[in-house]
C-alpha positions, 0 to 999 in steps of 0.5 A: 550437484549442489545449489548455494542458497543466498544467505542474508541477515535481513530479507525485506519483502516488498518494494514500497516506502516501508521496504525501501526505508527499511532497506536504507536503515538496515544497510546503514546498520551494515546488515547483509540486506536484500529487497524482494518485491513484485511491484515497484513503488507500492501504492505511492508509485501509482498515486499520481501527484503527491503534496503531503510528503514532507520535504517535497511540496509537490512530487509525482509518486513514482518519482518519490519512489525512485528516490527511495530506491536510489537511496537504498541502491547507493548502499549497494542493497540488492533489489530483486523484481520478484515475488515471495510466494513461500516463507518457511521456518521459525525462531530466526531461520527463514527461507523465502522462495520466490515465483521464479524459484529463487531461495533467500535465507535469513534469520530475520524478515520484514514484511512490507508488502502493503495492501491490494486495493479493491478495484471495480474490474473495469476496462482502463481502470488500472491503465488510467491510474494517474490520468483521472483514476485514483485510489487515494482521495487524501493524496490527490484531492488538491489536484482537482481544484475547480474540477468535477469528480466522482467517488465510488464507495459508501464507507468511511474512506469514501465519505471522508474523501468526498468531504475532503474533495469538496474543499477543492473540486467544484462538484463531487458525485458520490456513487454508492450501490446501496440506498443509505450509508451505513458505516461512516461516523455520524460526524462524517455524515453531518459534514457530507450533508454540510458540503453543498457541492457533494451530490449523492448518487445512491443505488448506483454503480459505475459500469464503464470509463469514458475517454481516450488517453485518460478519464473524461467520464463515467457510465452508471447502471442507472439514470441520474438527472435524465442520463447514465453518463457523468462528465468528470475529471477524476474518479476516486475508487474508495471501496477498501483495500485488503492487506496482503497477509498470505506470507504472514498466515504461512507462519502463524502471524497474529492478525487483527479483526480486519486482517492486518498484521499485529505488531507492537511499537517495535514492529515485532510480530508474535513470530520471533525474528519476523517484523512487519511495516507499512499498510499490511500492519495495524501500526498506524490505525486508519492512516495509511500514508507514505510517511507512516510506512516509511517511518515503520520501515525504519523502526522494523529495521532498527528492531531487526538489528537489535534482534540479530545483536541479541541472537548473533549465532542464529541460523548458521546452517543457512550458510551451508550448501544444500543438495 
């Protein structure tokens, strides 16, 4: 008995902005394209209301990603709800195996699998995303005009987020587990000091989320001004995110010092036929946004098309039946 493996020109791993943008461009280049991703929409889909994506003054992140997906589907791109767990091959011959056991074959691959946000590990933390809980100050700060919010973290993202939120919220608690900020740039610390509505709560951790069908407060592991509870309208968890690089490591893809996939201006990695786009890469520095991810996905697909044009006979054996 034989099994016919599914053969494509390009396999795109992920289901976020970079992946759908890459799929759209690849399809318009008339490449046989498949998108395989476990979580629909990536970070954007769970980011709540977005006000900084061009063309949409205000749109829910989930709805925006649905528009991305629908546009790719318009070109008959198969979108598979599955997770690529194994990627094998080299030099324009790749086999991707999914969690369900399916195999996809392609001479080019685009990794657009984003990052995994570090979480506090608290009850309701994921359930209430978009209902008071956020992982993106840049995305959601304008939604909290006149509100009281809490930011958890002590690095650049947390302190910059607190400064940004101070422009909209009435009060911003900045909760950090250590007694002093050590990583932010001095200019950010200066702006933090100048923001009179930011209240640092040092040497503390958020240990519980309060509310019924959404966030109404948090509980600390020590008292602040006589109470361990803070009544807040929003919680911003800014304790970092880790690039999803397991697949990249399987193929010896070069990573930078913070485990981002290193790409050139064409979104090429050091492995022939393997491209990457979006938050998993070092392409846009610290600015990890939907707009940058979408742009990188378009570039990656264009580069894959050029690569296939240069290597038209790559991976011919993939079309064969295998035992």
